[in-house]
N, C-alpha and C positions, 0 to 999 in steps of 0.2 A: 386470772384477776377478779376480785369480786366487785358487782355493780351496787351501787345504793340508791334506792328511791326515798323520796321526802315522805313523810308521815302527811297524809292530806289533816287538814284542820278537824274536817268532821270526825276523825276516829277519835279526837279526844274532847271536841265541844260536846257532843252528843251527851258522852257517858256522865260528864260533869253537869250538862242541863239536866239529865235524869235525877242524879243523886239531888240536886237542887230543887228539883220540882217535888220529891217526895218529902223532903224536908220543911217544903213550905205548905204542901196540903197537911201533914203530919202536925206541923206546931200550930196551924190555923183551923185544925179538923174541918177542912171544906167538906161542906154537906153536898155531894154530887147529885144533880137533877138535870136534865134536858131543860126544863122551864126556868131555872135559877142560874143562868148564864152558863148552863154547863154545857151549850154545844160549843161555844169558843173552847171551854176547858178540854172536851172530849178531841176537839181538832189538835188543840196542842198537846194533848197526852199523845195521842196516837203519832203524830209526826216525832216527836221524841222518842216515843218506842221504837217506832221503826228505824230511826236514824241510829238509836243504840243498838238494836239486832245487827243494823248492817256495821256498826264500828266493832262488835264483837266478831264478826264474821271476817272482816278486815285483819284484826290482829291474829287471829286464827290462820289467816292465810299467811300472813308473816313468819309464824311459826312454822307452818306447813312447808315453805320454801326451804327452810333448815334441814327438814327431817326427810323431806322427799316423797316420793309416790311410794306404797300406797297409805303410808303413814300420814302425809298430809291431809288427806281426805277424813281420816279419822279423828283427827284434831278438830275439824270443822263440825263433823257430827256429833262428836260429844258435847260441843259447845253449843250447838244446837239443840240436843237432847235436854241439856239443863234448862234452857230457856223453855222448851215444850212442858216439861214435868212442872216447873213454877206455875204457868198459866194455868195448865189442866186441872193440879190441884185445887189452887187459890178460887179457880170458877166453880169447880165442883162441890168444894167446902165453904162456899161463902153462904149469904143469906138467902139465896134461892136455889134449893138443892139442884143438882145436875147429876144423877148418877151415871146417865149414858153418853155424857160429855166425852171422856177417854175413849168408849167405842166409835162415837161419831167422828174425833179428830183423827184417831188411828186409822179408819176408814177413808175420812176425806184426805188424809196424807198419801195412802197407797194411790188412790184413784189420781191425786194431782201429780203425784211423782211417775207412775207408771203409765198414765194417761196423757195428760195435761203436757209434764216436763219432758219425758221421754218424748212424746210424739213432736213437741215442738223443736227438739234440739236435734232429731232425725229429719223433721222436716224442713228447717234450715238448712242442716248440713246437706241435704238432697239437695235444695237449690242451687246451692253454692260449688258443689263438688260432686255432684251427680249420684255419687256411692261413697259410703263411708265404711271401714271396718274397725273390728276392735276384736278381744280375746273372747271368743264363745265359752272356752272352758270358765273363764271369772263371771261370765254372764249366766251361765248354767248353776253355780253355785249361789250365786244372789237368789236366782227364781227356784232352786230348791228350798231354800230358807225360807225366802216369802211364803211359799206356798203352805209349807208346815207351819209356821208360825201364825200366819192368817186362819189357818184352820184350826189350829190349837185355842185362839183367843177369839177370833169373831164368829165362827161357826159352830164349833163342839158345844158351848154352852146351851144352845137352842136343843140339845138332842140328849142330854144328860137328864136322868131319873131321880137321884138324890135329891134335889132340888128343880123346882119348876123354872125353865127358862124365862127370859136369857140371862141367867145368872149361874154362876159357880157356885157350890158351897164352899165354906172356908178350908176344908181340907183339900178338895179340887183345886182351888184357885191356888194355893200354896204349892200344890203339886206342878201344876202348870207354871207357875212362877220359876220353879226350881229348872227344870226342865228347859224354860225359855232362855233363861241365863245360862244354863249350861251350854245351849247349841249356840248362843249367840259367842260364848267364850271361845268354843271351838272355832267358829267362823272367822273370829279374829285371829287365832293362832294360825289358821290356813294362810288367811290374807297377808300377814305381817312375816311370818316364818316360813311355813311349811311349804306353801305355793305360792310365793308372792308374784312369781311371772305370770301367774293367771292373770293379776289385776294392773299389769303394768305393760303397755303396747310394746315400748322397747326398753329392756332392761339396761342395755348399754348407754342408751342417752339418758336413763334415769341417774345411772351410777356417774355419770359425768356432768352433772348437774352443777352450776354455779351457785354460791350462797351469794343471795342477793341483799341480806341486811347485816349490819355490823353487831358485835356482840352487846354494846348498848342499847340499838333500837331492839334487839329482840329480848332483852330484859324488860324495856318499858312496853311492848306489846304484851310480853307476859301479865306485868302488871295492869294494864288497862283493859285486857282482856277479862281478867278476874273483876275490876270495876265495873265493866259493862254488864257483864253475867248478874252481879250483885245488884245494878241497878235495876236490870230487868225484872229480877227476882220482888225487888221492894214495890215496884210499879204495876205487879201482875193485880194486886187487889183493884186499885182503880180502874185496871182494864178490864177487870170483871164485871164492874159497875156499868163502865160504857158498854160493854157487850149486853148485858141486861137491859139496859135502856135502850137501847137502837133496836134491837130485836123486839121489844114491846111496841115500840112506836112505828115500826114499818111492819108488826103482825108476823113476823117471820118464823118459821117452824123450828122444832129445837135443833135440828141437825146444823143450824146457822150457825150457831155458837162454834160448834165443830170445824166448820169451811172457813170461817174468819180466824180461829187460832192456828189451823193450818197452814193458811197463807202467809199468816204473819210469821211464822217460824220458818216456811220454805222458800220466802221470797228471796234473801241473800244467796244462798244455796242455788236456788234457780237462776238467778244472774249469772253466779258463775258457772253453772252447767251451760246454760245457752251461749256464753262466750268462748267456752273451751270449744263447742259444736262449730262454733263460727271460725274457729281457728285449725279446723279439720282435728279437732284432738277428741274425738266421741268417746274414746276410753276412759277419759277423766270425767266426762259428763256422765257417763254410766256409773262410776263412782261414786260421785256425789249423788246422784239422783237414788238409785237402787240402796246406797248404803245409809240414806237417811231413813228409808224406808224401812230397814231391818232395825236400824236402831230404836226408830219408833216403837216398835213393837218388841223387839228385844230388850230394850232398858226402860221405856217409858212405863209399859203396862206392869212390870213388877213394882217399879217404884210408887206408881199410883195405888197399886194393889196393897202395898203396906201403910200407905198413909191412910187409904182407907178402912184397915182393918184395925190400926191404931185408933183411929177416931171412931170406931163402929159405925161406919156409912156403907151403904149398898154400892156396886158396883157392876153395872149392867152393862155385858159385853157383847151378847149374841144379835146379830144382824137381823134383820127381817128380811123375808122371800125376795123382795127387790132387790135391795142391796146387795145379798147372796148371789143372785144373777149376775149382777154387774161386777162383783169380783172374780168370779168364776171366767167370765168373758173376758176380764183384763188379764188373767194368768194365762189363757188359752192364746189369746194374741200375744201375749209378751212370749211365750214360747215359741211361736212362729218367727215373730219379728227377730228373736236372738238365736234362732236357730241355725243361721247359716254363717255368721261373722259378717256379714255386710248388710248395710242398708239403702233403702231409699226414699224418694219423697212419698209414696203411696203408702209406706208404712206408717210412717209419721202421722199423714192425714187421717187413718183410721184410728188411731191412739187418740188425736184430738177430737174426732166425733163422739168415741166414747166418753170422752171428758165433758164434752159440751152435753151430752145426755144427763151425764151425772150431775152436772150444776142446775140443769133447767128440773130434774127430778126433785133436788132439794126443796125447790120452792113450790113445784107443782107435783106433787108424789103423787 
């Protein structure tokens, strides 16, 4: 017998507010500056934008309940990827060029996910349950993909000779886009068809899941998900103005914009991942966390590459030596953490310390 849960009001109020805000600022041609009533506008914009992102993730989760794992996490991942591409391309191609934003955002996503989010989930799970287990085979697939894709997109551009780093030539970038999409496509096939059991802790429980929403509620969630994603895309331009203004006001380094975008797009998935860890479902936490990292590289980088090529803009991808060391340290720790299939509180704490070091180095490089 299926159970029905009512839709929270925020799930439709925030998308509606986002559309109304866009219409208002467009028709009035609002000149955003922090000195011209801009602080209040920036606050309203961020609240509505965060609320709309959470609404999009809620509707994606409603759809995910219908399709089950691991398809459910794919719905969430794709929804967040659309938001991410919209924000990155809008800020990169705005009045203040930011060719390094995609690199900074992808690197921030990997560090937030693999250290901050994974560390927090493991730490909380370790405190509540002492140890938690997961599918080692699935974690290995995630890590092998992450290491390969991160190397292609974030490290190799520094060591090519056709063009001086940290950029690829047009031919090199096109080749990397193709192999990145191909690898991600094979990963999706592996995750959803060929080796689906690698990513589901208990196949029997997954097959016996209940349907939580009615058909009408499912259709409504699909419609509101599309509206939410469209609203975020429409407000991306105003968000880019807020990022530029705030960064200039506090004297933040260029990497601050990438960190802010990464936090915005990862917050809803992060909440879902931590909630799963609290319920002793670390497998779902890993699927949400590492899946979002893969989608960021496998889908976002090719999409941004196409946009920059069409608009004749430059795309900087190569990391500096400091960030490269942090990335390699992250992958080494991840291999050790996910190598046994069981975690404890110390693994989580180590990852959280690495994440704290990353955030500190953004502001004090």
